[in-house]
N, C-alpha and C positions, 0 to 999 in steps of 0.2 A: 585497738587491739596491736597495735605497733604503732613507736615511739621514738624518732632518731632525734639526738640532741649534736650539735656541733660536731659531725662526721666529718674527718679527716680520713684518705686514704694516700698514699703516696709506693710511688712505686721506686727503686733505686735510689731515696733519696729527693724524688722530686714529688712536691703535692702534686696530686693530679685534682683532689675535691677539698676547698677549704671552709671544713666548718659546716655545713647544712642542716637543715632542719625541716625533719618534715612526720606528720600522722596519718595513721590509717587506721578509722574505724571500723570496727565489728560489720560485714555487709557490702562495705562501699568497692568504690573501683575510682582511684587514684591513677592518674601519667603523669609519668616525668618529658618530659619534651623539654626540645632543644637539639641546635649543631650534631653533627659528630665532633665527638673528640670534648662534649662538655662535659661530662661525668657523670654520668646517668645510668651506664652498666658497670662503670666502675661502684656507685653506691649499691647497685640489688647483689654486686659479688660480694662484697663488705660486708650487707647483712645477711646473707647466705653462710660466710664462712669463708669462702674463695679468695678470697685478699685480707690481708691484715689489716686490721684499724690503726691507726695513728695517731688517732685522738677521738673526742666524743662517746658517747654509749650509742647500746640501740637493748632496746626492754621489749620484749613481745610476750602481751599479755601479762604485765608488771612486771616478769621474769628478764633481770638482764643475763641477756646472750650475747654482750662485747666482746668478737676474738674468739666465741666459743668453736669447736670444731664442725665443720659441713654435716656430718654424719650426725651428730646430737641434736644441731640445726633441726635436723629431717625430722629426725623422731620429738621434737617441740612441738611440730606441727605449721612448719615453713617450708614449700617447696620452689623450688628454680625451674621454668622452661629457660631452656640456653639456648642466645642466638646462636643460631644455624643448626636448630637441630642437635643436633650431637647425637643421635639415637647411634646404637651398636650395630654399624653394617653388617659385620658377620652373624649377626643370632636373629633370629626370625620374629615377625612381629611380637606373635605370644613373648617368645623372650624377654623382648624389649617390654612388656606388659609387664610381667613378673619382676623384672629389675625394680619396675619402678614401687614395689609393694617389699622390696629386702630387710627394711626396715618393721615389718610388722611382723605380729605372732597372734592374731587371729587366725580365726578357721575358715574367712569370707573371701580370700581372696577369691575363689573362683566364680564366688556370685558377683564380685566388681566386673572382676575379668566380662562377664559375660553384660553386664552396664554398658562398658565401654565398648564395646564391640558393636551393641545398641543406639548407642550416642554416634560411633565413627564406624557406621555397615563397610565403608571399606577396609577396615582394618579385619572384619571379619571374613573378607573374600581371600585376602593376602595375610590370614593369619601365621600359616606355614610358611610364607616366603621372606628370606632375608632381606631387613629393613634396610642397606645400600641398592636395594633394589628398588625401591618404591620411590615415588617421583617427590618432584621437593613439597609439593602441596598435602602427599603423602605421608611423609616427613612429617611435617606440623603435626598434621592429625596426632600422629603416633607418639609425638614429643608432648602433646598434649595430655594424652590419654593417660603414655608413662605414669606424667608429675600428677593428675589424680590418682592414679593409684595408689598412691601413698594418704591417702586421705588426708590431704592437708586441710588447715585450717586460714589460711591466707596461701594466695599462688601468686609467683612472681613472674613474669611474663619478661622476657628479653629477646627486642626485636623482633614479635610474630611473624611478620609482613615480611621480612626480610628476604631478598631475592626472587619472590613469589609473582607469578601473572597479576594483574589486576582482578580478574575473574578469582582470582583463588586464593587472595589479601581479603576481598566481602566473602569470600566463606569462612576464614580464620574469624572472619568481628563479628558473623554471625555464629558462629558458634564461641567467643568468647561472653555475647551477649547470653548464651544461653543459660551459659557457666555462671556466671553475673545473675543469672534471672533465682535459679539454684539457692540462688544466698550465699554463695560461693566470694568472700574476699580477693580483691587484686591490686596487686600493686603491679602496674603497666609501662614497660619502655618502649617506644614507638617511634620511627622516623616520621611515619605517615602522620601528621599532627591533627589533620581534620577526622581523620578514623579514630583517634585517640578520644579526643575532645570531645564528638560526637559518641563517646562510648562514658567514658569517665563520669563520675561525680563531680570528683577535684579535681586538679591537676599544680603542679607546678612547673616553672617554666627555670631551664638550668643554660645557664652562660658561662663559660670557664669555670668551670667546678663551683659554680656559685649559682645558690636557688636566688634569681634577680623576679621573679612574679609567682603569687600565688594566688588561690581562689576557685570559686564555683566554675566547674568545665566549661560554662555555657558563657562564663567572662568571660574567660581568655579569649574563646573561640570568637568573641564578637570584637576584641580590645582593638584597638588600630595599629600598636605595635607590633603584636602579636599575629595578627592579620597580613600585615605588610610583607613581617621577618619571615614567617611558619607557614602561613596558609595560601603564599601565592595571592594574595589580592597586594 
């Protein structure tokens, strides 16, 4: 579904992603793990058109989307749930959800709103409340639901556990597991490597803007170098 080849990303002339390759098949959950500053989030942003690509190509369902605009990429079927939630704080929960469906032209948005509130009951309870007044965990649920409102064919998650208490992190990953079970294709960047590898089918290990290891998530989870460096063993 998603094919990235020799991707390079630079900020102000300083290259931070050095020619990485990755693939995501339909229905897969693929995790990108590694230390802070390894280039994982920059890779997601480049795929989504939020930062320019300085080299390489990205193909989605056979179509070259390299350096397309962010809104065109959303219309193509790729949505990102961003790091730090990035909800619209002054807008209500319902308004945030409707913003997720902004590019859609069908008449099923109200039905999808109901589906999201069935999936995330706390959003039904808080539907008229300003999003900025929600707790961190509630904002994460809103950000996930808002992403799903675009009816993506692949959803990119950037650090969904960032800044959340351990119990809330567990709830977030239960939600991601449910989304995966529904058949959603997922590309996940996550500092909590153990949780990410427990959810993912395959994974890529990033170091200093390069992929240094890839394979089945269970293989990386049990690899001694990964266990020592990233899993606390």
